[in-house]
C-alpha positions in Angstrom: -10.5 10.0 16.2 -7.4 9.7 14.0 -5.5 7.5 16.4 -6.5 4.8 18.9 -4.9 3.1 21.8 -6.9 0.0 21.1 -4.6 -3.0 21.2 -3.6 -4.5 17.8 -6.3 -7.0 16.9 -6.6 -9.7 14.3 -10.0 -10.1 12.7 -11.7 -13.1 11.1 -13.2 -10.8 8.4 -10.4 -8.4 8.0 -11.0 -5.8 5.2 -7.4 -5.8 3.9 -7.5 -6.0 0.1 -3.8 -5.4 -0.7 -0.6 -4.6 1.2 2.4 -3.1 -0.5 5.9 -2.4 0.9 8.2 -0.3 -1.3 11.8 0.8 -0.6 13.3 3.4 -2.9 17.0 4.0 -3.3 19.4 6.1 -5.5 19.4 4.7 -9.0 21.5 1.6 -9.6 22.0 1.5 -13.4 23.3 -2.1 -13.4 19.8 -3.3 -12.4 18.2 -1.8 -15.5 21.0 -3.0 -17.9 21.7 -6.5 -16.6 19.2 -9.2 -15.7 19.4 -9.9 -12.0 20.5 -13.5 -12.1 22.3 -13.6 -8.8 19.3 -12.0 -7.1 16.9 -14.5 -8.7 19.0 -17.4 -7.5 19.0 -16.1 -3.9 15.2 -15.9 -3.8 14.1 -18.5 -6.4 12.9 -21.1 -3.8 10.4 -18.6 -2.5 9.7 -16.7 -5.7 10.1 -19.2 -8.6 8.0 -17.2 -11.1 9.7 -14.6 -13.3 8.7 -12.0 -15.8 10.1 -8.8 -17.1 8.3 -5.7 -18.5 9.3 -2.3 -19.7 7.7 0.6 -17.8 7.2 3.8 -19.6 8.4 6.8 -17.7 6.9 10.3 -18.0 8.9 12.8 -20.2 11.2 15.4 -18.6 10.0 18.9 -19.2 12.5 21.8 -18.9 12.3 25.5 -19.8 14.9 26.8 -22.2 15.9 30.4 -21.6 12.5 31.2 -20.4 10.9 30.2 -23.7 8.8 27.3 -24.7 9.2 24.1 -22.6 11.5 21.4 -23.9 10.1 17.9 -23.7 12.6 15.1 -23.4 11.4 11.5 -23.7 12.9 9.2 -21.0 14.1 5.7 -21.6 11.8 2.9 -20.3 12.6 1.3 -16.9 12.9 -2.4 -16.7 10.7 -3.9 -14.0 11.6 -7.4 -12.9 8.7 -9.4 -11.4 9.2 -12.4 -9.2 6.1 -14.5 -8.1 5.5 -17.0 -5.4 4.4 -20.5 -6.5 0.8 -19.8 -5.5 0.9 -16.3 -7.2 -0.2 -14.7 -3.9 3.1 -12.8 -3.4 4.8 -10.5 -5.9 8.3 -9.0 -5.7 9.3 -6.1 -8.0 12.8 -4.8 -8.7 13.7 -1.8 -10.7 16.7 0.5 -10.8 15.0 2.7 -8.2 13.0 0.5 -5.9 12.3 -3.0 -4.5 8.7 -3.8 -3.5 6.7 -6.7 -2.1 2.9 -6.9 -2.5 0.2 -9.4 -1.7 -3.5 -9.8 -2.1 -3.5 -12.5 0.6 -2.5 -10.6 3.8 -3.0 -12.6 7.0 -0.8 -10.5 9.4 2.3 -8.4 9.7 4.6 -11.2 10.9 4.0 -13.3 7.8 4.4 -10.3 5.5 7.7 -9.4 7.2 8.9 -13.0 6.8 8.3 -12.9 3.1 10.3 -9.7 2.9 13.2 -10.6 5.0 15.1 -12.8 2.6 14.6 -10.8 -0.6 15.6 -7.6 1.2 18.7 -9.1 2.7 19.7 -10.6 -0.7 19.1 -7.2 -2.4 21.3 -5.3 0.1 24.0 -7.9 -0.1 24.1 -8.1 -3.9 23.5 -4.5 -4.9 24.8 -2.6 -1.8 22.6 0.5 -2.0 24.0 3.5 -0.2 20.7 4.1 1.6 17.0 4.1 1.2 15.4 7.4 0.2 11.9 6.3 1.1 10.5 3.4 3.1 6.8 2.9 2.4 4.0 0.7 3.6 0.6 0.8 2.1 -2.6 -0.9 3.2 -5.7 -0.9 0.9 -8.7 -1.8 3.0 -12.2 -2.4 1.5 -15.1 -2.8 3.9 -18.1 -4.7 2.5 -21.3 -4.4 4.6 -23.0 -7.5 3.1 -20.1 -9.7 4.1 -20.3 -8.5 7.7 -24.1 -8.7 8.1 -24.3 -4.9 8.3 -26.5 -4.3 5.3 -28.8 -1.9 7.2 -26.0 0.0 8.9 -24.9 3.5 7.8 -21.2 4.3 7.2 -21.5 6.9 9.9 -22.2 4.1 12.4 -19.1 2.1 11.3 -16.4 4.6 10.4 -15.0 7.4 12.5 -16.4 10.9 11.9 -12.9 12.0 10.8 -13.4 10.1 7.5 -17.2 10.3 6.9 -17.7 13.9 7.7 -21.1 15.0 6.3 -22.5 11.5 6.5 -22.7 12.0 10.2 -25.3 14.8 9.9 -28.8 13.8 11.0 -30.6 15.1 7.9 -28.3 13.2 5.5 -29.6 10.5 3.2 -26.5 8.4 2.5 -27.6 7.1 -0.9 -27.9 10.7 -2.2 -24.2 11.3 -1.9 -22.4 10.7 -5.2 -19.0 11.4 -3.7 -17.9 11.9 -0.1 -14.2 11.2 0.1 -11.5 12.4 2.5 -7.9 12.9 1.5 -5.5 13.6 4.3 -1.7 14.1 4.5 -0.1 14.6 7.9 3.1 14.1 9.8 3.2 11.1 12.2 6.5 12.0 13.8 9.8 13.6 12.8 10.4 11.2 10.0 7.1 9.5 9.1 4.0 10.7 7.4 0.6 9.3 6.3 -1.4 9.8 3.2 -4.9 8.6 3.5 -7.8 8.3 1.1 -11.1 7.3 2.6 -14.7 7.2 1.4 -17.5 5.1 0.0 -17.5 3.9 -3.6 -17.9 1.0 -6.0 -14.9 -1.3 -6.7 -14.3 -2.2 -10.3 -13.7 -5.9 -11.0 -11.1 -6.2 -13.8 -11.4 -9.9 -14.2 -12.5 -11.0 -17.7 -16.3 -11.5 -18.0 -16.9 -10.4 -14.4 -20.2 -8.7 -13.7 -20.0 -5.3 -12.1 -20.5 -5.2 -8.3 -23.4 -2.8 -7.5 -22.7 -2.7 -3.8 -21.2 0.5 -2.3 -18.1 -0.3 -0.2 -15.9 1.8 2.0 -12.3 2.2 0.8 -9.7 3.1 3.4 -6.3 3.4 1.8 -3.3 4.1 4.1 0.0 5.0 2.5 2.6 5.5 5.2 6.2 6.5 4.6 9.5 7.2 6.2 11.4 9.8 4.1 15.0 11.0 4.1 18.2 9.0 4.2 17.4 5.8 5.9 20.4 3.5 6.4 19.9 0.0 5.1 20.6 -1.4 8.5 17.5 0.5 9.8 15.1 -0.3 7.0 13.5 -3.2 8.9 13.1 -1.1 12.0 11.6 1.6 9.9 8.9 -0.8 8.6 8.1 -1.9 12.1 7.6 1.8 13.0 5.3 2.3 10.1 3.3 -0.8 10.9 2.9 0.5 14.5 1.5 3.8 13.1 -0.8 1.9 10.7 -2.3 -0.1 13.6 -3.2 3.1 15.6 -4.7 4.7 12.5 -6.7 1.7 11.4 -8.1 1.1 14.9 -8.9 4.8 15.2 -10.9 4.7 11.9 -13.4 2.0 12.9 -16.2 2.0 15.5 -16.9 -0.6 18.1 -19.9 -1.8 16.0 -17.7 -2.5 13.0 -14.9 -4.0 15.2 -17.4 -6.5 16.6 -18.8 -7.4 13.2 -15.3 -8.2 11.8 -14.9 -10.8 14.6 -11.9 -10.1 16.8 -9.7 -13.2 17.2 
């Protein structure tokens, strides 16, 4: 199933690898041209680390009188990075978006607390007219060896909606070189979900790290609320997206996987 009425559950061995919240707004040029000193001062106690990088933007391509395309290089976008003292939380600010991400997700309430003050400070200082997109992304990675499920097939652990052919009785799972699902669907009148799901190997980018040969299952949920979202409704919008994420995640896992993750 795609959705489940199973109550929201915390798991001792949760598969969450990274959570990202991003709010996009109409361009505020002053962010790109002036270092955000007032914003930093407002969040410095929680995010003392600071760095700045220049992000390359793709060129603008236009057709001139139906002839050859004209390629215009775009100026780089300044991306301000603010880090928590333990480097587990990162806040990004550009002229088009503000985003919070973490590799240490323990629950929605803690994540929302880390976002509350920076978001309030951003709205107060920069006064965006609205948010064009409110997004919440969960990257989940299931590892069978960590759950004591080395002998289980993915078809026993993941909903048929995401494993498709692996459910067939004559299938040898190891023979599949690729079996991914990519879905894009409407959740309600203003929210949609983009999901990538499938088995694969995860690359470790750490220096000197040995490659991990184990096949894992990646379940990547990117949920968004599009349109003109008033700043005063952004927090409520994120709560709505989190509610959808819970129903989708619980619908994607079987009772066998749920039990192995250790409900709290």
